[in-house]
C-alpha positions as CSV (number, residue, x, y, z in Angstrom):
1,M,16.8,-4.0,-6.4
2,K,19.3,-1.2,-5.8
3,D,17.9,2.3,-6.4
4,K,14.5,1.0,-7.4
5,V,11.6,3.2,-6.1
6,I,9.1,0.9,-4.5
7,L,5.8,2.1,-3.1
8,I,4.1,-0.2,-0.6
9,T,0.6,0.4,0.9
10,G,-0.2,-0.6,4.5
11,A,3.5,-0.9,5.3
12,A,3.7,0.8,8.6
13,S,3.2,-2.5,10.4
14,G,2.7,-6.3,10.0
15,L,3.4,-8.0,6.7
16,G,3.7,-4.8,4.8
17,H,6.4,-3.5,7.2
18,A,8.3,-6.8,6.8
19,I,8.2,-6.4,3.0
20,A,9.3,-2.8,3.2
21,A,12.2,-3.5,5.6
22,N,13.5,-6.3,3.4
23,L,13.4,-4.2,0.3
24,L,15.1,-1.3,2.0
25,E,17.9,-3.7,3.2
26,Q,18.4,-4.7,-0.5
27,G,19.0,-1.1,-1.5
28,A,15.6,0.0,-2.7
29,N,14.1,3.5,-2.1
30,V,11.0,2.5,-0.1
31,V,7.9,4.7,-0.1
32,V,5.3,3.8,2.5
33,F,1.6,4.8,2.3
34,D,-0.4,4.1,5.5
35,I,-3.4,5.6,7.2
36,N,-1.9,5.1,10.7
37,K,0.1,8.1,11.7
38,E,1.3,6.6,15.0
39,S,2.7,3.5,13.2
40,L,4.3,5.6,10.5
41,S,6.1,7.7,13.1
42,K,7.9,4.6,14.4
43,L,9.3,3.6,11.0
44,G,12.3,5.9,11.0
45,A,13.8,8.3,8.5
46,S,15.0,5.6,6.1
47,F,11.5,5.3,4.7
48,D,9.7,7.9,2.7
49,Q,6.5,8.1,4.7
50,H,3.1,9.3,3.6
51,Q,0.0,9.3,5.7
52,V,-2.8,8.6,3.3
53,D,-6.2,6.9,3.0
54,V,-5.7,4.6,0.0
55,T,-9.5,4.5,-0.6
56,D,-9.5,8.3,-1.2
57,Y,-8.8,8.9,-4.9
58,E,-7.9,12.5,-4.6
59,S,-5.6,12.0,-1.7
60,V,-3.8,9.1,-3.5
61,Q,-3.4,11.2,-6.6
62,H,-1.8,14.0,-4.6
63,E,0.6,11.7,-2.7
64,V,1.6,9.8,-5.8
65,D,2.4,13.2,-7.5
66,Q,4.5,14.0,-4.5
67,V,6.4,10.7,-4.8
68,I,7.1,11.4,-8.5
69,E,8.3,14.9,-7.8
70,K,10.7,13.6,-5.1
71,H,12.0,10.4,-6.7
72,G,11.3,10.9,-10.4
73,K,9.6,7.6,-10.9
74,I,7.9,4.6,-9.3
75,D,9.3,1.2,-10.4
76,V,7.2,-1.1,-8.2
77,L,3.8,-0.9,-6.5
78,V,2.9,-3.4,-3.8
79,N,-0.8,-3.2,-2.9
80,N,-0.7,-4.7,0.6
81,A,-3.2,-2.5,2.5
82,G,-6.3,-4.3,3.6
83,I,-8.6,-5.7,6.3
84,I,-10.0,-9.1,7.1
85,H,-13.7,-9.3,7.9
86,N,-15.4,-12.5,9.2
87,E,-19.2,-12.6,9.0
88,L,-21.6,-15.3,8.0
89,L,-24.2,-14.5,5.3
90,V,-26.9,-15.8,7.7
91,N,-26.0,-16.3,11.3
92,L,-28.6,-18.2,13.4
93,Q,-26.8,-17.2,16.6
94,K,-28.0,-13.6,16.0
95,P,-31.8,-14.1,15.8
96,H,-32.6,-10.4,15.8
97,S,-30.2,-9.6,12.9
98,M,-29.2,-12.8,11.2
99,K,-28.2,-11.5,7.8
100,H,-24.8,-10.1,6.8
101,S,-24.5,-6.4,7.3
102,Y,-24.5,-4.5,4.0
103,D,-22.4,-1.7,5.5
104,S,-19.6,-4.1,6.5
105,F,-19.7,-5.7,3.1
106,K,-19.3,-2.3,1.4
107,N,-16.6,-1.3,3.7
108,T,-14.6,-4.5,3.2
109,L,-14.7,-4.1,-0.6
110,K,-13.8,-0.4,-0.3
111,V,-10.6,-1.2,1.7
112,D,-9.6,-4.4,0.0
113,L,-10.7,-3.9,-3.6
114,D,-11.3,-0.2,-4.3
115,S,-7.9,0.7,-2.9
116,V,-6.2,-1.7,-5.3
117,F,-8.0,-0.1,-8.2
118,I,-7.3,3.4,-7.1
119,M,-3.6,2.9,-6.4
120,T,-2.9,0.9,-9.5
121,S,-4.8,3.1,-11.9
122,I,-2.9,6.2,-10.7
123,V,0.5,4.6,-10.5
124,A,0.2,2.6,-13.8
125,E,-0.7,5.9,-15.6
126,K,2.6,7.3,-14.3
127,M,4.5,4.2,-15.4
128,V,3.0,4.3,-18.9
129,M,3.6,8.1,-19.3
130,Q,7.2,7.7,-18.2
131,R,7.8,4.5,-20.1
132,T,8.8,2.8,-16.9
133,K,8.9,-1.0,-17.3
134,G,7.3,-1.4,-13.8
135,C,6.0,-4.1,-11.6
136,I,2.7,-4.3,-9.7
137,I,2.2,-6.8,-6.9
138,N,-1.2,-7.3,-5.3
139,I,-1.5,-9.2,-2.0
140,S,-4.4,-11.5,-2.3
141,S,-5.3,-14.5,-0.1
142,I,-6.3,-18.2,-0.5
143,S,-9.7,-17.0,0.6
144,A,-10.2,-15.7,-3.0
145,Q,-11.2,-19.2,-3.8
146,G,-14.1,-19.0,-1.3
147,N,-14.1,-19.4,2.5
148,A,-17.0,-19.9,4.8
149,G,-17.7,-16.9,6.9
150,Q,-15.8,-14.5,4.6
151,T,-18.3,-13.4,2.0
152,A,-16.9,-9.8,1.6
153,Y,-13.3,-10.7,2.1
154,S,-13.4,-13.6,-0.4
155,A,-15.3,-11.5,-2.9
156,A,-12.7,-8.7,-2.7
157,K,-9.7,-10.9,-3.0
158,G,-11.3,-12.9,-5.9
159,A,-11.8,-9.6,-7.7
160,V,-8.3,-8.5,-7.0
161,E,-7.0,-11.7,-8.6
162,S,-9.3,-11.1,-11.7
163,M,-8.0,-7.5,-12.0
164,T,-4.4,-8.9,-11.7
165,K,-4.8,-11.1,-14.7
166,T,-6.6,-8.4,-16.7
167,W,-3.9,-5.8,-16.0
168,G,-1.2,-8.4,-16.8
169,K,-2.7,-8.5,-20.3
170,E,-3.4,-4.8,-20.6
171,L,-0.2,-3.4,-19.2
172,G,2.1,-6.1,-20.4
173,V,2.3,-4.4,-23.8
174,F,4.0,-1.5,-22.0
175,G,6.4,-3.8,-20.3
176,I,4.6,-3.4,-17.0
177,R,4.0,-6.7,-15.1
178,T,1.1,-7.4,-12.8
179,N,1.1,-10.3,-10.4
180,A,-0.6,-11.4,-7.1
181,I,0.5,-13.3,-4.1
182,A,-2.1,-15.5,-2.3
183,P,-0.8,-16.3,1.2
184,G,-2.2,-19.2,3.1
185,F,-2.1,-19.2,6.9
186,I,0.9,-17.3,8.1
187,D,2.3,-17.5,11.6
188,T,1.7,-14.0,12.8
189,P,0.1,-12.3,15.9
190,S,-3.0,-11.6,13.9
191,T,-3.4,-15.3,13.0
192,A,-3.0,-16.3,16.6
193,A,-5.6,-13.6,17.7
194,A,-8.1,-14.7,15.0
195,L,-7.8,-18.5,15.5
196,N,-7.8,-20.7,18.6
197,D,-5.3,-23.5,19.1
198,K,-7.7,-26.2,17.9
199,A,-8.3,-24.3,14.6
200,I,-4.6,-23.8,14.0
201,E,-3.9,-27.5,14.7
202,H,-6.5,-28.4,12.1
203,I,-5.0,-26.1,9.5
204,V,-1.5,-27.5,10.2
205,S,-2.7,-31.1,9.8
206,S,-4.6,-30.2,6.6
207,T,-1.5,-28.6,5.0
208,P,0.8,-31.0,3.2
209,L,3.9,-29.4,4.7
210,R,2.3,-29.7,8.2
211,K,3.2,-26.2,9.3
212,L,2.1,-22.6,9.1
213,G,3.9,-20.2,6.7
214,Q,6.3,-17.5,7.9
215,T,6.4,-13.8,7.0
216,D,9.7,-14.4,5.3
217,N,8.0,-16.7,2.8
218,I,5.9,-13.8,1.6
219,V,8.8,-11.4,1.7
220,Q,10.9,-13.7,-0.5
221,T,8.1,-14.1,-3.0
222,V,7.8,-10.3,-3.4
223,S,11.5,-10.1,-4.2
224,Y,11.2,-13.0,-6.6
225,I,8.4,-11.4,-8.6
226,I,10.3,-8.1,-8.8
227,E,13.5,-9.7,-10.0
228,N,12.0,-12.2,-12.4
229,D,11.0,-10.1,-15.4
230,Y,9.1,-12.9,-17.2
231,V,6.5,-13.5,-14.4
232,N,3.3,-11.8,-15.4
233,A,-0.5,-12.1,-14.9
234,S,0.1,-14.8,-12.4
235,V,-1.3,-15.6,-8.9
236,L,1.4,-17.2,-6.8
237,Q,0.0,-19.5,-4.1
238,V,2.2,-19.4,-1.0
239,D,0.2,-21.8,1.2
240,G,2.2,-25.0,1.8
241,G,0.0,-26.8,-0.6
242,L,-3.2,-26.2,1.4
243,T,-5.3,-25.3,-1.6
244,L,-4.2,-28.2,-3.8
């Protein structure tokens, strides 16, 4: 891991920050792309920070060029930036506007899907041009398999997994590996905020390991993918067996 240049999106807070901090500790040069200026300012000087909207193609192109100019290369891209959106296709509890908002559908796909395409197309081009045997890691979700109330989110993550497998085949010939991680329910403040105690108890009882995952479980999986150079075009489920 030492001296690798690793670019992580959405890494100013939450899971992305945990991944970034771990890789920095292992000796990597960590570049953070995030839209939140306030969160970026709290990271400290050890990270190469870039405030950027990863859904804006021109902005991403500019910032990636800046990274190459400063570091000379990008070895690893972790596409972590994203949002979770919960909305039923038809909601009987909203009689005056029952159907799923098209605007929220488009916005979720823009953030969760378009950003992955934009980041990967731009970074992969640099890797190919520089003959960097790089690694791309997309953060997906078990919701990619379909989850009630998450039409847009499930669609986006399902597409991310399809792109992952496609790019694994396309970019593999250049020595560039592409994989995805599909976390299950992770014990984080956002999980606690989104689910009540009864829902969490049901998830735990439905999981063969009878517990929620921890952030470290995802962090360790990122390191594993980077270090194992024969893992390619795969989606690694990190869910305690929930989706079996």
